[in-house]
C-alpha positions as CSV (number, residue, x, y, z in Angstrom):
1,X,51.7,-28.0,-19.6
2,X,48.8,-25.9,-20.7
3,X,46.6,-28.6,-21.0
4,X,47.6,-30.2,-17.6
5,X,47.0,-26.8,-15.9
6,X,43.6,-26.7,-17.7
7,X,42.5,-29.9,-16.1
8,X,43.9,-29.3,-12.8
9,X,42.0,-26.0,-12.6
10,X,38.8,-28.0,-13.2
11,X,39.5,-31.1,-11.2
12,X,40.3,-34.8,-12.3
13,X,37.6,-36.4,-14.2
14,X,35.5,-39.0,-12.0
15,X,37.1,-42.4,-12.0
16,X,35.2,-45.7,-12.3
17,X,34.4,-47.3,-9.1
18,X,32.8,-51.0,-9.3
19,X,31.1,-50.5,-5.9
20,X,29.5,-47.3,-6.6
21,X,25.7,-47.9,-7.2
22,X,24.3,-44.3,-6.2
23,X,23.8,-42.6,-2.8
24,X,26.4,-44.1,-0.3
25,X,25.4,-45.6,2.8
26,X,28.3,-44.9,5.0
27,X,28.1,-41.1,5.8
28,X,28.6,-38.9,8.7
29,X,26.9,-35.7,9.8
30,X,28.2,-32.5,8.0
31,X,28.5,-28.8,9.0
32,X,27.4,-29.3,12.4
33,X,28.4,-25.7,13.5
34,X,26.1,-24.3,11.1
35,X,23.5,-26.4,12.4
36,X,24.0,-25.1,15.8
37,X,24.2,-21.6,14.5
38,X,20.8,-22.1,12.8
39,X,19.2,-23.5,15.9
40,X,20.5,-20.7,18.0
41,X,19.1,-18.3,15.3
42,X,15.6,-19.7,15.6
43,X,15.9,-19.6,19.4
44,X,16.6,-16.0,19.0
45,X,13.7,-15.6,16.6
46,X,11.5,-17.0,19.1
47,X,12.9,-14.5,21.9
48,X,11.9,-11.7,19.5
49,X,8.4,-13.1,18.8
50,X,7.9,-13.1,22.7
51,X,9.1,-9.5,23.1
52,X,6.7,-8.5,20.3
53,X,3.9,-10.4,21.8
54,X,4.5,-8.7,25.2
55,X,4.8,-5.0,24.1
56,X,2.8,-5.3,20.7
57,X,-1.0,-4.6,20.0
58,X,-2.0,-5.2,16.4
59,X,-5.4,-3.6,17.1
60,X,-3.7,-0.2,16.9
61,X,-2.9,-0.8,13.3
62,X,-6.1,-2.4,12.3
63,X,-8.4,0.1,14.0
64,X,-8.6,3.9,14.1
65,X,-7.4,5.7,17.2
66,X,-9.1,8.7,18.8
67,X,-7.4,11.8,20.1
68,X,-6.8,10.2,23.6
69,X,-5.0,7.2,21.9
70,X,-7.8,4.8,22.5
71,X,-8.7,2.2,19.9
72,X,-12.2,2.6,18.6
73,X,-14.4,-0.5,18.9
74,X,-12.0,-2.1,21.2
75,X,-11.1,-0.3,24.1
76,X,-13.3,0.0,27.1
77,X,-16.4,2.2,26.7
78,X,-15.8,2.3,22.8
79,X,-16.9,-1.2,22.1
80,X,-19.9,0.2,20.0
81,X,-18.2,3.1,18.5
82,X,-16.2,1.7,15.4
83,X,-15.9,4.7,13.5
84,X,-13.6,7.8,13.7
85,X,-14.8,11.3,13.3
86,X,-12.6,14.4,12.3
87,X,-14.0,17.6,14.2
88,X,-12.5,20.0,11.4
89,X,-11.6,18.0,8.3
90,X,-10.4,21.0,6.5
91,X,-7.2,20.8,8.7
92,X,-6.4,17.6,7.0
93,X,-6.1,19.4,3.5
94,X,-2.3,19.0,3.3
95,X,-0.1,16.3,2.1
96,X,1.7,16.2,5.5
97,X,-1.2,14.8,7.2
98,X,0.3,11.4,6.1
99,X,3.4,12.0,8.1
100,X,2.4,14.3,11.0
101,X,-1.4,13.3,11.4
102,X,-4.5,15.6,11.1
103,X,-4.3,18.4,13.6
104,X,-7.9,18.2,14.7
105,X,-9.7,16.4,17.6
106,X,-10.8,13.0,16.7
107,X,-13.5,11.0,18.4
108,X,-15.0,7.5,18.0
109,X,-18.7,7.4,17.0
110,X,-21.3,4.7,16.6
111,X,-22.2,5.8,13.2
112,X,-21.1,8.4,10.7
113,X,-23.1,11.5,10.3
114,X,-26.1,11.2,8.1
115,X,-26.7,15.0,7.6
116,X,-24.9,18.3,7.5
117,X,-25.0,20.5,10.6
118,X,-22.9,23.5,11.8
119,X,-23.1,26.1,14.7
120,X,-25.1,29.1,14.1
121,X,-24.8,31.8,16.7
122,X,-28.7,32.0,17.1
123,X,-28.8,28.4,18.0
124,X,-30.9,27.6,21.0
125,X,-30.2,25.0,23.6
126,X,-32.5,22.5,21.6
127,X,-29.6,21.8,19.2
128,X,-27.5,20.4,22.0
129,X,-28.8,16.8,20.8
130,X,-27.1,17.2,17.4
131,X,-23.7,17.9,18.9
132,X,-20.8,15.6,18.7
133,X,-18.4,15.8,21.5
134,X,-15.4,14.5,22.9
135,X,-15.7,11.4,24.9
136,X,-16.8,12.3,28.6
137,X,-18.7,15.3,27.5
138,X,-22.4,15.1,27.4
139,X,-23.8,18.1,26.0
140,X,-27.6,17.6,27.0
141,X,-26.4,17.4,30.6
142,X,-23.6,20.1,30.5
143,X,-24.4,23.5,32.1
144,X,-22.4,25.1,29.1
145,X,-24.0,26.7,26.1
146,X,-23.5,25.3,22.5
147,X,-21.5,28.3,21.9
148,X,-19.1,27.5,24.8
149,X,-19.0,23.8,23.9
150,X,-18.0,24.4,20.3
151,X,-15.6,27.1,21.2
152,X,-13.5,25.3,23.7
153,X,-13.2,22.2,21.4
154,X,-15.3,20.0,23.4
155,X,-17.8,19.5,20.6
156,X,-17.6,19.5,16.8
157,X,-18.2,23.2,15.3
158,X,-19.8,21.5,12.1
159,X,-19.9,18.1,10.4
160,X,-21.2,16.9,7.3
161,X,-22.8,13.6,5.6
162,X,-20.2,11.1,5.7
163,X,-19.6,7.5,4.9
164,X,-17.0,5.2,6.4
165,X,-13.6,4.5,4.6
166,X,-11.4,2.2,6.4
167,X,-13.2,3.0,9.7
168,X,-12.8,6.9,9.2
169,X,-15.8,9.1,8.4
170,X,-15.1,10.6,5.0
171,X,-17.6,13.2,3.5
172,X,-19.7,12.3,0.6
173,X,-19.6,15.8,-0.7
174,X,-19.5,15.8,-4.6
175,X,-20.0,19.4,-5.4
176,X,-17.4,21.9,-5.3
177,X,-19.6,24.8,-4.3
178,X,-20.4,26.3,-0.8
179,X,-22.3,24.0,1.4
180,X,-25.4,25.7,3.1
181,X,-28.2,24.7,5.4
182,X,-31.5,26.8,4.8
183,X,-29.5,29.1,2.7
184,X,-26.8,30.0,5.2
185,X,-23.2,28.9,4.2
186,X,-21.5,26.6,6.4
187,X,-18.4,27.9,8.5
188,X,-16.0,26.6,10.8
189,X,-14.8,27.9,14.3
190,X,-12.9,30.7,12.6
191,X,-15.6,31.8,10.6
192,X,-14.3,30.9,7.4
193,X,-16.6,29.3,4.7
194,X,-16.5,25.5,4.6
195,X,-16.5,24.7,0.8
196,X,-17.0,21.6,-1.0
197,X,-13.7,21.9,-2.4
198,X,-12.0,22.3,0.9
199,X,-13.5,19.1,2.1
200,X,-12.8,17.3,-1.2
201,X,-9.3,18.3,-0.8
202,X,-9.1,17.0,2.7
203,X,-10.8,13.8,1.6
204,X,-8.5,13.2,-1.1
205,X,-5.5,13.1,1.0
206,X,-7.3,11.0,3.5
207,X,-8.5,8.9,1.0
208,X,-5.1,8.3,-0.3
209,X,-3.9,7.3,3.0
210,X,-6.8,4.9,3.7
211,X,-7.7,3.7,0.2
212,X,-5.4,0.6,0.6
213,X,-7.4,-0.6,3.4
214,X,-10.7,0.2,1.7
215,X,-9.6,-2.0,-1.2
216,X,-8.2,-4.5,1.0
217,X,-11.5,-4.8,2.7
218,X,-13.3,-5.3,-0.5
219,X,-10.8,-7.9,-1.6
220,X,-11.4,-9.6,1.7
221,X,-15.2,-9.6,1.2
222,X,-14.9,-11.0,-2.2
223,X,-12.7,-13.9,-0.8
224,X,-15.3,-14.5,1.7
225,X,-18.1,-14.6,-0.8
226,X,-16.4,-16.7,-3.5
227,X,-14.1,-18.8,-1.3
228,X,-15.8,-22.1,-2.5
229,X,-15.4,-21.1,-6.0
230,X,-11.6,-20.4,-5.3
231,X,-11.3,-23.9,-4.1
232,X,-12.8,-25.4,-7.0
233,X,-10.5,-23.3,-9.1
234,X,-7.5,-24.7,-7.1
235,X,-8.8,-28.2,-7.6
236,X,-9.2,-27.7,-11.4
237,X,-5.7,-26.4,-11.3
238,X,-4.4,-29.4,-9.6
239,X,-6.3,-31.5,-12.0
240,X,-4.9,-29.9,-14.9
241,X,-1.3,-30.2,-13.7
242,X,-1.7,-33.8,-12.9
243,X,-3.1,-34.3,-16.2
244,X,-0.2,-32.3,-18.0
245,X,2.3,-34.5,-15.9
246,X,0.7,-37.6,-16.9
247,X,0.9,-36.9,-20.4
248,X,4.5,-35.8,-20.2
249,X,5.1,-39.6,-18.6
250,X,4.0,-41.1,-21.9
251,X,4.2,-38.5,-24.8
252,X,7.0,-36.0,-23.3
253,X,8.2,-34.9,-26.9
254,X,4.8,-34.2,-28.1
255,X,3.7,-32.3,-24.9
256,X,6.7,-30.2,-24.8
257,X,6.5,-29.4,-28.5
258,X,2.8,-28.5,-28.0
259,X,3.7,-26.3,-25.1
260,X,6.2,-24.5,-27.2
261,X,4.0,-24.0,-30.2
262,X,1.0,-23.1,-27.9
263,X,3.2,-20.6,-26.1
264,X,4.4,-19.0,-29.5
265,X,0.7,-19.0,-30.5
266,X,-0.6,-17.3,-27.4
267,X,2.2,-14.8,-27.7
268,X,1.2,-14.1,-31.4
269,X,-2.4,-13.8,-30.4
270,X,-1.5,-11.5,-27.6
271,X,0.6,-9.2,-30.0
272,X,-2.4,-9.1,-32.4
273,X,-4.9,-8.4,-29.7
274,X,-3.0,-5.8,-28.0
275,X,-2.1,-4.1,-31.1
276,X,-5.5,-4.0,-32.2
277,X,-6.8,-2.4,-29.2
278,X,-4.1,0.2,-29.1
279,X,-4.9,1.2,-32.6
280,X,-8.6,1.2,-32.0
281,X,-8.2,3.4,-28.9
282,X,-5.9,5.5,-30.5
283,X,-8.1,6.1,-33.6
284,X,-11.1,7.0,-31.3
285,X,-9.0,9.2,-29.2
286,X,-7.8,11.1,-32.2
287,X,-11.2,11.6,-33.3
288,X,-12.5,12.9,-30.0
289,X,-9.2,14.5,-28.9
290,X,-9.8,12.9,-25.3
291,X,-6.7,10.7,-25.1
292,X,-4.9,10.6,-21.7
293,X,-1.5,9.2,-21.0
294,X,-0.7,6.8,-18.1
295,X,1.1,9.6,-16.4
296,X,-2.0,11.7,-16.4
297,X,-4.2,9.2,-14.7
298,X,-4.2,9.1,-10.7
299,X,-3.9,5.7,-9.2
300,X,-7.1,4.1,-8.9
301,X,-8.4,0.5,-7.9
302,X,-10.8,0.3,-10.8
303,X,-8.7,-1.6,-13.2
304,X,-11.1,-0.8,-16.1
305,X,-9.8,2.8,-16.1
306,X,-6.4,1.5,-17.2
307,X,-8.0,-0.6,-19.9
308,X,-9.3,2.6,-21.5
309,X,-5.8,4.1,-22.0
310,X,-3.9,3.4,-25.4
311,X,-0.6,3.6,-23.4
312,X,-1.3,0.4,-21.5
313,X,-2.2,-1.7,-24.5
314,X,1.0,-0.3,-26.3
315,X,3.0,-1.5,-23.2
316,X,1.5,-4.9,-23.4
317,X,2.0,-5.0,-27.1
318,X,5.7,-4.3,-26.6
319,X,6.1,-7.0,-24.0
320,X,4.3,-9.7,-25.9
321,X,6.4,-9.0,-29.0
322,X,9.6,-9.3,-27.0
323,X,8.4,-12.7,-25.6
324,X,7.4,-13.8,-29.2
325,X,10.8,-12.7,-30.8
326,X,12.6,-14.3,-27.9
327,X,10.7,-17.6,-28.3
328,X,11.3,-17.6,-32.0
329,X,15.0,-17.2,-31.8
330,X,15.3,-20.0,-29.3
331,X,13.2,-22.4,-31.5
332,X,15.3,-21.5,-34.5
333,X,19.0,-21.6,-33.1
334,X,18.6,-24.4,-30.5
335,X,16.6,-27.1,-32.2
336,X,19.3,-29.8,-31.6
337,X,19.6,-28.7,-27.8
338,X,15.8,-28.9,-27.4
339,X,15.8,-32.4,-28.7
340,X,18.4,-33.4,-26.1
341,X,16.5,-31.4,-23.4
342,X,13.4,-33.4,-24.5
343,X,15.2,-36.6,-24.0
344,X,16.5,-35.4,-20.5
345,X,12.8,-34.4,-19.6
346,X,11.7,-37.7,-20.8
347,X,14.0,-39.4,-18.3
348,X,12.7,-37.1,-15.6
349,X,9.2,-38.2,-16.5
350,X,10.0,-41.8,-16.3
351,X,11.7,-41.2,-12.9
352,X,8.7,-39.0,-11.5
353,X,6.3,-41.8,-13.0
354,X,8.3,-44.6,-11.1
355,X,8.4,-42.8,-7.9
356,X,4.9,-41.0,-7.8
357,X,5.2,-40.1,-4.3
358,X,7.9,-37.4,-5.4
359,X,4.7,-35.3,-6.6
360,X,3.2,-35.2,-3.3
361,X,6.3,-34.4,-1.2
362,X,6.4,-30.5,-2.3
363,X,3.3,-30.3,0.2
364,X,5.7,-30.5,3.1
365,X,7.9,-27.6,2.1
366,X,5.0,-25.6,1.1
367,X,3.3,-26.1,4.6
368,X,6.7,-25.1,6.3
369,X,6.9,-22.1,3.9
370,X,3.2,-21.0,5.0
371,X,4.0,-21.5,8.6
372,X,7.2,-19.3,8.6
373,X,5.7,-16.6,6.5
374,X,2.7,-16.7,8.8
375,X,5.0,-16.4,11.9
376,X,7.1,-13.7,10.3
377,X,4.0,-11.6,9.6
378,X,2.7,-12.1,13.1
379,X,6.1,-10.9,14.6
380,X,6.2,-8.0,12.1
381,X,2.5,-7.1,13.0
382,X,3.2,-7.0,16.9
383,X,6.5,-5.2,16.5
384,X,5.1,-2.5,14.3
385,X,2.4,-1.9,17.0
386,X,5.0,-2.1,20.1
387,X,5.4,1.3,21.7
388,X,3.6,3.9,24.1
389,X,1.1,6.6,22.9
390,X,2.9,9.7,22.1
391,X,0.8,13.1,22.3
392,X,1.4,16.4,20.6
393,X,0.0,19.9,21.1
394,X,-2.7,20.7,18.5
395,X,-4.2,24.1,18.1
396,X,-7.1,25.3,15.8
397,X,-6.7,27.2,12.6
398,X,-6.4,30.6,14.3
399,X,-3.9,29.7,16.7
400,X,-3.7,28.5,20.3
401,X,-5.0,31.5,21.6
402,X,-2.4,32.0,24.2
403,X,-3.0,34.8,26.8
404,X,0.5,34.8,28.3
405,X,3.2,35.9,25.7
406,X,5.9,33.7,27.5
407,X,3.6,30.6,27.3
408,X,5.6,27.3,26.9
409,X,2.8,25.7,24.9
410,X,4.0,25.3,21.3
411,X,2.1,23.6,18.6
412,X,3.4,20.2,17.6
413,X,5.3,20.0,20.9
414,X,5.2,16.8,22.8
415,X,3.0,16.9,25.8
416,X,1.6,14.7,28.5
417,X,-2.0,14.0,28.2
418,X,-2.8,13.4,31.9
419,X,-0.9,16.6,33.2
420,X,-1.5,18.8,30.2
421,X,-2.8,22.4,31.3
422,X,-4.0,24.9,28.6
423,X,-4.9,27.6,31.0
424,X,-2.5,30.1,29.3
425,X,-3.5,29.0,25.9
426,X,-7.3,28.0,25.7
427,X,-7.4,27.0,22.5
428,X,-4.6,24.3,22.5
429,X,-5.1,20.9,23.4
430,X,-3.0,17.6,23.9
431,X,-4.1,14.9,21.4
432,X,-2.8,11.5,20.5
433,X,-0.2,11.6,17.6
434,X,1.4,8.1,17.2
435,X,3.0,5.5,19.1
436,X,6.7,5.9,20.3
437,X,8.9,3.5,18.7
438,X,12.0,2.3,20.7
439,X,15.3,2.8,18.7
440,X,15.8,-1.1,18.9
441,X,12.6,-2.0,17.1
442,X,14.0,-1.3,13.6
443,X,16.8,-3.7,14.5
444,X,14.3,-6.3,15.5
445,X,12.5,-5.7,12.3
446,X,15.8,-6.3,10.4
447,X,16.4,-9.5,12.4
448,X,12.9,-10.7,11.6
449,X,13.3,-10.2,7.8
450,X,16.8,-12.0,7.9
451,X,15.1,-14.7,9.8
452,X,12.4,-15.0,7.2
453,X,15.1,-15.3,4.5
454,X,17.1,-18.0,6.1
455,X,14.3,-20.1,7.1
456,X,12.6,-20.0,3.7
457,X,15.9,-20.8,1.8
458,X,16.5,-23.5,4.3
459,X,13.3,-25.1,3.7
460,X,13.5,-24.8,-0.2
461,X,17.0,-26.4,0.2
462,X,15.6,-29.3,2.3
463,X,13.1,-30.1,-0.3
464,X,15.7,-29.8,-3.2
465,X,18.2,-32.4,-1.3
466,X,15.3,-34.9,-0.5
467,X,14.3,-34.8,-4.2
468,X,18.1,-35.1,-5.4
469,X,18.7,-38.0,-3.2
470,X,15.5,-39.7,-4.5
471,X,16.1,-39.1,-8.1
472,X,20.0,-40.2,-7.8
473,X,18.7,-43.5,-6.4
474,X,16.7,-44.0,-9.5
475,X,19.2,-43.1,-12.0
476,X,22.0,-45.1,-10.5
477,X,19.9,-48.2,-10.4
478,X,21.0,-50.2,-13.5
479,X,17.7,-52.2,-13.5
480,X,15.1,-49.6,-12.9
481,X,12.4,-52.0,-12.1
482,X,14.2,-53.9,-9.4
483,X,17.1,-51.8,-8.0
484,X,15.2,-48.6,-7.2
485,X,14.4,-48.5,-3.5
486,X,10.7,-49.1,-2.5
487,X,10.7,-45.9,-0.2
488,X,13.1,-43.9,-2.1
489,X,11.6,-40.6,-0.9
490,X,11.4,-41.8,2.8
491,X,15.1,-43.0,2.7
492,X,16.2,-39.7,1.1
493,X,14.3,-37.6,3.6
494,X,15.8,-39.6,6.5
495,X,19.2,-39.2,5.4
496,X,19.1,-35.6,4.7
497,X,17.4,-34.9,8.2
498,X,19.7,-37.2,10.0
499,X,23.2,-36.1,8.3
500,X,22.9,-33.1,6.2
501,X,20.7,-30.4,7.9
502,X,23.8,-28.4,8.7
503,X,25.0,-28.4,5.1
504,X,21.3,-27.0,4.2
505,X,21.7,-24.3,6.9
506,X,25.1,-23.4,5.5
507,X,24.0,-23.2,1.8
508,X,20.6,-21.3,2.8
509,X,22.7,-18.9,5.1
510,X,24.9,-17.8,2.2
511,X,21.8,-17.0,0.0
512,X,20.1,-15.2,2.7
513,X,23.2,-12.9,3.3
514,X,23.2,-11.9,-0.3
515,X,19.3,-11.5,-0.4
516,X,19.5,-9.3,2.8
517,X,22.3,-7.0,1.1
518,X,20.0,-6.8,-1.8
519,X,17.2,-5.6,0.4
520,X,19.6,-3.1,2.0
521,X,20.6,-1.8,-1.4
522,X,17.1,-1.4,-2.5
523,X,16.4,0.7,0.7
524,X,19.7,2.9,-0.1
525,X,18.4,3.3,-3.6
526,X,15.2,4.5,-2.4
527,X,16.7,6.9,-0.1
528,X,19.1,8.3,-2.8
529,X,16.3,8.7,-5.2
530,X,14.6,11.1,-2.7
531,X,17.8,13.2,-2.2
532,X,19.2,13.4,-5.6
533,X,18.3,13.0,-9.4
534,X,22.0,12.4,-10.6
535,X,21.9,9.9,-13.5
536,X,25.5,8.8,-12.5
537,X,24.4,7.8,-9.1
538,X,21.4,6.0,-10.2
539,X,23.5,4.2,-12.9
540,X,26.0,3.0,-10.2
541,X,23.2,1.9,-8.0
542,X,21.4,0.1,-10.9
543,X,24.8,-1.6,-11.7
544,X,25.2,-2.9,-8.0
545,X,21.7,-4.1,-8.1
546,X,22.4,-5.9,-11.1
547,X,25.7,-7.6,-10.0
548,X,23.8,-8.7,-6.7
549,X,21.1,-10.2,-8.6
550,X,23.4,-12.1,-10.8
551,X,25.6,-13.2,-7.9
552,X,22.4,-14.5,-6.0
553,X,21.3,-16.6,-9.2
554,X,24.9,-18.0,-9.6
555,X,25.0,-18.9,-5.9
556,X,21.7,-20.7,-6.0
557,X,22.8,-22.6,-9.1
558,X,25.9,-23.7,-7.2
559,X,24.0,-24.5,-4.1
560,X,21.6,-26.7,-6.0
561,X,24.2,-28.7,-7.5
562,X,26.0,-29.0,-4.3
563,X,22.9,-30.4,-2.6
564,X,22.7,-33.0,-5.4
565,X,26.3,-34.0,-4.8
566,X,25.8,-33.9,-1.1
567,X,22.8,-36.2,-1.4
568,X,25.0,-38.6,-3.3
569,X,28.4,-38.7,-1.6
570,X,27.4,-37.4,1.8
571,X,30.3,-34.6,1.7
572,X,29.9,-31.2,3.5
573,X,28.9,-28.1,1.8
574,X,32.3,-26.8,0.5
575,X,33.5,-30.2,-0.8
576,X,30.2,-30.8,-2.5
577,X,30.1,-27.3,-3.9
578,X,33.7,-27.7,-5.3
579,X,33.3,-31.2,-6.8
580,X,29.9,-30.2,-8.2
581,X,31.3,-27.0,-9.8
582,X,34.5,-28.8,-11.0
583,X,32.1,-31.4,-12.8
584,X,30.1,-28.7,-14.6
585,X,33.1,-26.7,-15.5
586,X,34.6,-29.8,-17.2
587,X,31.2,-30.0,-19.3
588,X,30.7,-26.3,-19.4
589,X,29.5,-26.5,-23.2
590,X,26.8,-28.9,-22.5
591,X,25.7,-27.1,-19.2
592,X,25.3,-23.6,-20.4
593,X,22.7,-24.3,-23.1
594,X,21.2,-27.7,-22.2
595,X,20.5,-27.0,-18.5
596,X,18.7,-23.7,-19.4
597,X,16.9,-25.0,-22.4
598,X,15.4,-27.5,-19.9
599,X,14.5,-24.8,-17.5
600,X,12.9,-22.8,-20.4
601,X,10.8,-25.8,-21.6
602,X,9.5,-26.5,-18.2
603,X,8.7,-22.9,-17.5
604,X,6.7,-22.7,-20.9
605,X,4.7,-25.8,-19.7
606,X,4.0,-24.1,-16.3
607,X,2.9,-21.0,-18.0
608,X,0.7,-22.9,-20.5
609,X,-1.0,-24.6,-17.5
610,X,-1.6,-21.1,-15.7
611,X,-2.8,-19.6,-18.9
612,X,-5.4,-22.3,-19.4
613,X,-6.9,-21.9,-16.0
614,X,-6.4,-18.2,-15.7
615,X,-8.0,-17.5,-19.2
616,X,-11.0,-19.8,-18.1
617,X,-11.5,-18.0,-14.8
618,X,-11.3,-14.7,-16.5
619,X,-14.0,-15.6,-18.9
620,X,-16.3,-17.1,-16.1
621,X,-16.1,-14.3,-13.6
622,X,-16.3,-11.7,-16.3
623,X,-19.6,-13.1,-17.1
624,X,-18.8,-14.2,-20.6
625,X,-20.2,-17.6,-19.9
626,X,-24.1,-17.4,-20.2
627,X,-24.9,-20.6,-18.3
628,X,-23.0,-19.6,-15.3
629,X,-23.2,-15.7,-15.3
630,X,-26.6,-15.8,-13.2
631,X,-25.2,-18.2,-10.6
632,X,-22.1,-16.2,-9.7
633,X,-22.3,-14.2,-6.4
634,X,-22.1,-10.2,-6.3
635,X,-18.4,-9.1,-6.0
636,X,-16.7,-5.6,-5.4
637,X,-14.0,-6.7,-8.2
638,X,-14.6,-9.5,-10.3
639,X,-10.9,-9.7,-11.1
640,X,-10.3,-10.6,-7.4
641,X,-11.0,-14.2,-7.7
642,X,-9.2,-14.2,-11.3
643,X,-6.2,-12.9,-9.9
644,X,-6.2,-15.4,-6.7
645,X,-6.9,-18.5,-8.9
646,X,-4.2,-17.5,-11.4
647,X,-1.7,-16.8,-8.7
648,X,-2.6,-20.0,-6.9
649,X,-2.4,-22.1,-10.0
650,X,1.1,-20.6,-10.6
651,X,2.1,-21.9,-7.1
652,X,0.2,-25.3,-7.6
653,X,1.8,-25.7,-11.1
654,X,5.1,-24.6,-9.7
655,X,5.0,-27.5,-6.8
656,X,4.4,-30.2,-9.6
657,X,7.0,-28.7,-12.2
658,X,9.5,-27.9,-9.3
659,X,9.7,-31.9,-9.0
660,X,10.5,-32.1,-12.6
661,X,13.0,-29.1,-12.6
662,X,14.9,-31.1,-9.6
663,X,14.7,-34.3,-11.4
664,X,16.3,-32.7,-14.5
665,X,19.1,-31.1,-12.6
666,X,19.8,-34.2,-10.5
667,X,19.7,-36.6,-13.6
668,X,21.7,-34.0,-15.6
669,X,24.6,-34.0,-12.9
670,X,24.4,-37.8,-12.9
671,X,24.5,-38.0,-16.5
672,X,27.7,-35.9,-16.6
673,X,29.1,-38.3,-14.0
674,X,28.0,-41.2,-15.9
675,X,29.9,-40.0,-19.1
676,X,33.0,-39.4,-17.1
677,X,32.8,-42.6,-14.9
678,X,31.9,-45.1,-17.6
679,X,32.6,-46.0,-21.3
680,X,29.8,-48.4,-22.2
681,X,31.8,-51.6,-21.7
682,X,30.6,-54.6,-19.8
683,X,32.9,-53.5,-16.8
684,X,31.7,-49.8,-17.1
685,X,28.2,-49.8,-18.6
686,X,26.2,-46.6,-18.9
687,X,23.3,-46.2,-16.8
688,X,21.6,-43.6,-18.9
689,X,18.4,-44.4,-21.0
690,X,18.5,-45.8,-24.3
691,X,16.9,-42.6,-25.9
692,X,19.6,-40.5,-24.2
693,X,22.4,-42.8,-25.5
694,X,21.0,-42.7,-29.0
695,X,20.7,-38.8,-29.0
696,X,24.4,-38.5,-27.7
697,X,25.5,-41.4,-30.2
698,X,26.7,-43.4,-27.1
699,X,25.8,-47.2,-26.4
700,X,26.6,-50.0,-24.1
701,X,28.9,-52.0,-26.2
702,X,28.3,-55.4,-24.2
703,X,24.8,-55.6,-25.3
704,X,25.6,-55.7,-28.9
705,X,27.7,-58.7,-28.6
């Protein structure tokens, strides 16, 4: 009874069917309701995009905004005024500036000040030409004196030599002493001395706020300068990947073992190099007593600063050591499984070699991924800029100067710029604060994020099912040279698009829901960390995040095999997932280790390709290659092209190796069915290759007769 129940729980083994020759021809549309839901969701996404386009203006986020809420360099009258100047930068010397804004008038200017200036009581009218005033005030034509112009906030009381940072004028003051002109200390409107320390403090908070934009601008300039080199790097990455896969076709065992040994060698060299750097820096720091920990260093875009820290190299040493130990343990204890995995990868190499068009197919999903990501970013950008300008009451450092005790003007209160009257409080002004966000906008952001997840997972699922149907056609062809369809990829593409888009929508919806829950949990965890430091709460949150991560990985594994089964038998998602899972559970001993060993070997191959191109680009752009050093263009960060080429190589290699991964998963599932369905007799011959049969000690008996 126990044995019978064991079999029932895992389903009956697949029975022999003499008519079965791979993906069936007679099939019907599956999971139509999910398809309709997905189409309705895409329509809803389009409606959200239309709403965002009507109410949003991304220029509000990309360009600075003056006190009237107008965009510098864009709005009428400000086309040539692309920089933002703060009247009293010392008012920004608080961490709250990031959340509440800087409570001082801000105006758009053509260029940042190139000299220091401040108001001196004995200044004559000749100094009016040096004044920087709010828009609409022309000091040289005004009947007011300089004192009146700076006192009522129409013009800046002082300004210092500045340079643009993300479109904002930030002082270039480097000293921390008092700033003086002709021996006179600079003062602001309340007669307090303006020091370099105060400006440096204010600049520090503003710089933190805008530093990301400056780094992004520098990176963007590097990309514009080196775009042709980046293209060459991507072509080289593609060539290396193709060569690697071409060699896998003929000497898969040699290439895989070379990958493993090379990976272990690189890890060992990494351990030696990082440990040597750590010991060298530690020795130097002990002799000079100048060592700093990672926690003592403020964030900076100069990566060389981190390379000077011994803690950085200690962390890298620990990481490389762990990787090395894991690789050695896998190599020692899983040698036999590695041999079977190599045979399976060899089969995948033959399948890819016989159907070379599979290597080009990933271009389609990647283009669709880029389109969906671009659409998502555009919608997010427009939604983030949707809203009406909101104004608040701002007062100088000495207060609003209210004449009437019962005045309703309160600092930071909401005000109407067009109707604001400061008669009772001459020092108060109504200035732009931010854009009012409709309560429904966050909900639309959530919808946009979920739409991205669903669409991305849908495209990935589509690519997986097309490749699964292609490789299944190859495996179940007894005579590979004659029975494999001429247009295997095209036929699988047509079957998937015609019959199983609903199944893809169903499977991708499940993964998208889990991913969305994970994102929400990350947000909750972020908020919890701000409210409490309880280790118990953090432990619970960590366990929840870990469980959801494992759940997503498990569901992706089930989905992937369900797509393989659906591509072969044409069943709906639930039936395909059930049958595929039952087949896996009946062969769990083989699946648990063998499938992951294959993934591990392919991952190592991918990393070796990325490592070759990445290391080569590093030595080229760092100026280590004499013949190329003088021909390189000038860059802000030489690591910019290195990182972009390395990341691009990873995606390019992933595109090629993902074909192999899908081939391995499909052939592995077909191999399990082959073992259950057939026995090697003349009536039930095995469809697997001779190499695989040899390793598994199986054979087609009729061939021996």
